[in-house]
VEXPA-474158 format. One line per 8 residues: number of its first residue (from 1); for each residue x, y, z negated of C-alpha. Coordinates in steps of 0.02 Angstrom, whole numbers, plus 50000, padded with zeros to 5 digits. Layout:
# VEXPA-474158
NUM) X/Y/Z; ...
# end
This chain:
# VEXPA-474158
1) 52981/49922/48547; 53021/50065/48429; 52864/50166/48446; 52913/50345/48410; 52737/50401/48366; 52710/50263/48239; 52877/50285/48155; 52916/50471/48160
9) 52845/50484/47984; 52964/50350/47921; 53123/50386/48018; 53212/50485/47884; 53171/50359/47748; 53216/50207/47852; 53377/50289/47909; 53419/50325/47728
17) 53417/50138/47696; 53561/50111/47815; 53735/50105/47733; 53808/50233/47854; 53686/50367/47792; 53647/50314/47615; 53795/50390/47522; 53780/50559/47606
25) 53594/50569/47568; 53606/50516/47386; 53751/50635/47355; 53630/50779/47378; 53495/50710/47262; 53468/50721/47076; 53457/50553/46984; 53268/50573/46974
33) 53254/50608/47160; 53365/50461/47205; 53262/50346/47094; 53102/50405/47177; 53167/50369/47352; 53236/50199/47299; 53068/50154/47223; 52980/50199/47384
41) 53103/50098/47488; 53074/49946/47377; 52885/49967/47386; 52889/49984/47575; 53004/49833/47597; 52892/49727/47485; 52740/49777/47587; 52825/49736/47752
49) 52857/49562/47682; 52691/49520/47600; 52569/49640/47689; 52461/49656/47532; 52362/49814/47571; 52278/49832/47402; 52439/49811/47304; 52530/49930/47421
57) 52400/50067/47397; 52405/50046/47208; 52594/50055/47204; 52599/50209/47315; 52469/50297/47207; 52569/50257/47051; 52731/50310/47136; 52660/50482/47179
65) 52635/50511/46992; 52823/50499/46972; 52864/50613/47119; 52980/50760/47081; 52875/50917/47072; 52912/51079/47165; 53057/50997/47255; 53137/51084/47403
73) 53243/50932/47446; 53203/50880/47626; 53213/50693/47593; 53094/50706/47446; 52969/50805/47549; 52985/50676/47688; 52951/50529/47572; 52804/50618/47491
81) 52733/50652/47665; 52754/50470/47714; 52663/50414/47558; 52520/50537/47581; 52496/50478/47761; 52489/50298/47706; 52364/50344/47569; 52256/50435/47696
89) 52288/50607/47621; 52321/50692/47786; 52294/50873/47732; 52424/50849/47595; 52544/50769/47719; 52527/50919/47835; 52567/51039/47692; 52721/50938/47647
97) 52777/50931/47828; 52755/51119/47841; 52866/51141/47688; 52992/51021/47765; 52984/51113/47931; 53019/51278/47842; 53178/51204/47769; 53231/51108/47924
105) 53140/51157/48086; 53128/50995/48182; 53031/50939/48335; 52987/50769/48262; 52913/50848/48105; 52806/50964/48211; 52753/50821/48326; 52697/50719/48176
113) 52589/50863/48115; 52511/50876/48288; 52464/50692/48276; 52389/50722/48104; 52286/50866/48174; 52214/50740/48297; 52178/50618/48156; 52083/50758/48068
121) 51984/50799/48227; 52044/50978/48237; 51999/51084/48388; 52081/51045/48556; 52150/51223/48559; 52239/51201/48392; 52306/51029/48438; 52370/51085/48607
129) 52454/51239/48530; 52541/51124/48406; 52605/51008/48542; 52662/51159/48642; 52768/51214/48496; 52837/51037/48477; 52882/51037/48662; 52980/51198/48644
137) 53073/51127/48494; 53119/50971/48593; 53176/51082/48736; 53286/51182/48618; 53361/51021/48548; 53396/50960/48724; 53495/51117/48765; 53621/51065/48633
145) 53647/50889/48701; 53780/50870/48834; 53771/50685/48876; 53613/50664/48981; 53641/50476/48986; 53638/50458/48797; 53494/50373/48708; 53469/50530/48603
153) 53448/50639/48757; 53327/50516/48837; 53222/50503/48680; 53215/50691/48657; 53176/50721/48840; 53038/50591/48840; 52954/50672/48690; 52973/50842/48771
161) 52878/50777/48922; 52750/50689/48812; 52723/50846/48708; 52694/50948/48864; 52565/50822/48923; 52477/50829/48754; 52485/51019/48758; 52364/51014/48904
169) 52474/51000/49057; 52412/50851/49160; 52546/50877/49293; 52667/50799/49167; 52591/50628/49200; 52693/50620/49360; 52849/50690/49276; 52840/50558/49140
177) 52816/50417/49265; 52962/50478/49370; 53073/50491/49217; 53028/50316/49157; 53061/50246/49331; 53237/50320/49326; 53284/50224/49169; 53362/50052/49150
185) 53236/49910/49143; 53262/49879/48957; 53207/50057/48915; 53064/50068/49038; 52949/49954/48938; 52977/50051/48777; 52934/50218/48854; 52793/50147/48959
193) 52710/50079/48802; 52727/50246/48714; 52661/50339/48865; 52511/50221/48878; 52473/50249/48694; 52449/50434/48733; 52383/50429/48912; 52256/50288/48892
201) 52106/50361/48800; 52054/50194/48726; 52230/50155/48662; 52251/50330/48592; 52083/50325/48503; 52126/50155/48429; 52293/50221/48368; 52212/50371/48282
209) 52081/50258/48203; 52220/50144/48141; 52298/50291/48050; 52131/50349/47979; 52092/50176/47909; 52266/50141/47844; 52289/49997/47966; 52431/50073/48067
217) 52553/49935/48019; 52433/49799/48079; 52394/49898/48237; 52580/49916/48268; 52616/49731/48247; 52475/49684/48365; 52522/49807/48501; 52711/49801/48487
225) 52766/49621/48474; 52950/49659/48498; 52972/49781/48352
# end
């Protein structure tokens, strides 16, 4: 399963690794910015292979010392945010995401910040307001998609429903279940797992703790065997 909540923070970076996107992304970067992103990609790939937490944290800390300063390049801000999350610097990650959102308003970026507000135990009112804004951004994105059968539409619509639920609208439990039931079998499990991660208080608390303790990759591998 591709758990959207776990991987929103990494989507841009991981997509940048794919050949179809790589040239376009690097064409907009300075040599120093490109080197920084490539270093992060190598560090992340090495960690996914050897799972050495201590080494990973050391490399990320050292990498941040080489980060381009005062950059307004979206991909640089995204990578810096990813690193700060993995280092447990959640306030810094939120600031970077806010800067990224200013440049490129995006529902996923806002949703990630809502999750980080939960990690930081902010007030329910502030968290729900954040998810409400994310929901409206997903709704706006949906209005531009014509093919309601496309994977992109289904993903965006699911996160619109999920955001509304997390914004304090319990009636969206039924809407989410109905939507999932309308999908092909192969997609139902993915969305069911993501829904459970939010709707089940124990699962959601465990997820937030996994982020706080830097164990999100281990939590992901234990709970999502088909990633």
